[in-house]
C-alpha positions in Angstrom: 90.3 77.9 116.9 90.2 76.7 120.7 88.5 78.3 123.3 91.7 79.6 124.8 92.3 81.5 121.7 88.6 82.7 121.3 88.6 84.3 125.1 92.0 85.5 124.6 91.4 87.3 121.1 87.9 88.5 123.0 89.6 90.1 125.7 92.9 91.6 124.1 90.5 93.0 121.4 88.1 94.6 124.2 91.8 96.7 125.3 92.5 94.0 128.3 96.3 93.9 128.8 97.9 90.4 128.2 98.5 89.8 131.7 95.1 90.8 132.7 93.8 88.4 130.0 95.9 85.7 131.5 94.4 86.2 134.9 90.6 86.1 133.4 91.6 83.1 131.5 92.8 81.8 134.6 90.1 82.2 136.8 87.9 80.8 133.8 89.9 77.5 133.8 89.8 77.4 137.6 85.8 77.6 137.4 85.2 75.4 134.1 88.6 74.5 132.7 87.0 76.8 129.9 84.4 74.4 128.9 81.7 76.5 127.8 79.1 73.4 128.3 80.3 73.2 131.8 77.4 71.9 134.4 78.8 72.6 138.3 80.2 69.0 138.9 78.4 69.1 142.4 74.7 69.3 140.2 75.5 66.7 137.8 74.3 63.5 140.1 71.8 65.8 141.4 70.0 67.0 138.2 71.0 63.6 136.7 72.9 65.3 133.5 76.4 65.6 132.2 77.8 68.8 130.4 76.4 67.7 127.3 73.6 66.3 128.3 71.9 69.4 130.6 73.1 71.7 127.4 71.1 69.5 125.2 68.4 69.1 127.4 68.4 73.2 127.4 68.7 73.8 124.0 66.0 71.8 123.1 63.6 73.1 125.6 62.9 69.5 127.4 64.6 71.6 130.3 62.9 74.5 130.3 63.7 78.4 130.7 62.6 78.6 134.0 64.4 75.3 135.2 67.8 76.6 134.2 67.5 79.9 135.7 66.1 78.7 139.1 68.0 75.1 139.4 70.9 77.2 141.2 73.7 75.1 139.1 76.8 76.8 138.3 77.2 77.0 134.3 79.4 77.7 131.6 82.6 79.6 131.5 82.1 81.6 134.7 79.9 78.8 136.5 76.9 81.3 136.8 74.5 80.0 139.3 72.5 83.3 140.0 68.8 83.4 138.2 69.6 87.3 136.9 73.1 85.9 135.4 71.3 83.1 133.8 68.2 84.5 132.6 70.6 87.1 131.0 72.8 84.3 129.6 69.6 82.5 128.3 68.4 85.7 126.8 71.6 86.6 124.8 71.3 83.2 123.9 68.1 83.6 122.4 68.4 87.0 121.1 71.5 86.0 119.1 69.8 83.0 117.5 72.8 80.9 118.3 72.5 76.9 117.9 73.2 76.2 121.3 73.2 77.9 124.9 76.8 76.4 125.0 78.1 78.5 122.4 
């Protein structure tokens, strides 16, 4: 199933209208092209990572939790940059035992 369909089903399933869901998807597309592993483009050169290598480094622990939380680089579907939001994303990933933070 595509990211678009997963996101659509999630928000419609939570009771959002189709129009509202389309608006959310449009916003997320503008932020990340619906790539859940998206590293903010302006940080790729600064940090020396691509979307995939950054995600893999976080997944493996080579890029530590504290680095991830505090680097101010936008990440994920919504391009979260704040330490609090990135901490919550990191915690959610760990608490739910997903194989990758990008999932």
